[in-house]
Each structure stands twice: as structure tokens, then as C-alpha cells.
N, C-alpha and C positions, 0 to 999 in steps of 0.2 A: 790448429786443429789436428788432433791425432786420430787416424782412422785405423781400425783393427778389422782385418778380414779373417773370416773363418773358412777353411777349406773343408768341404764335405765330399767324401768319395767312398765308394764301396769296393771291397776286394773279394774275389771269389777264386778258390782253387777247386778244380775238378780233377781227381786222381785217376779217372778212367776205369775204376773198379766199382762204381756205384757210391763212393764216398766223396765228401767234399769238406772244405773248411772255409769259413768266412771271416773277413775283417782281420786277417793276419798277414803282415808283410812277409814274414818267413814262417815256415811250418815244417814239420816232419811227418812222414807217413810210412807205415809198415804194410807191405803187401803179404797176404796170406797164401797166395797161389802163384807159382812161377808163370811167366808169360810176358807179352808185350802190352804196355798200357800207354795211352796218350794222356799226358798231364797237361792241363790247360789252366793258365792264370789269366784272369780278367779283372781289370779295374775300370771303374766308370764314375763319372760325376754327372751333373745336371745336363751337360752338353756334349761330352765326349766319352768314347769307350775305346779301350785298347786291349788286345788279346795276344798272348804268346803261348805256343804249344810246343811240346817236345815228346818224343816217344822214348819210354824207358823200358828196358828189358830186364826182367827179374829171372835169374837162373835158379834151378833147383840146387840145394846144398850138396 
């Protein structure tokens, strides 16, 4: 008997400036205003959730 398991999980990026992206393992983002932003990545499935955050600083050109 062969069993096939499907993994179901959600991905969420919060860029700290009011924008976000969903269900993308990797992504890019352009900030329109210099400043410090906390970027948060969250993944979750039916039983677990994991979150990682980092502060990025965008300087004026």
C-alpha cells in the first residue's frame, strides 16, 4: 500500500509598512520612504506556527 501525504501550510510576510505578501517562500519588496521597518515572516499549518522577525533600515539616497 502506498500512502501519499499532502502538506498544507500558509506563508505570510509583513513588511512593516502596511503591505504584505502571502504564500510566497521568497519575495522582494521596495520601500517608498526611508526609515526602520520590522519585517515578519510567519508560517503555519493546522497545528503549528513559527514566526521570525528582523528590523531593516532604509536610508535616503
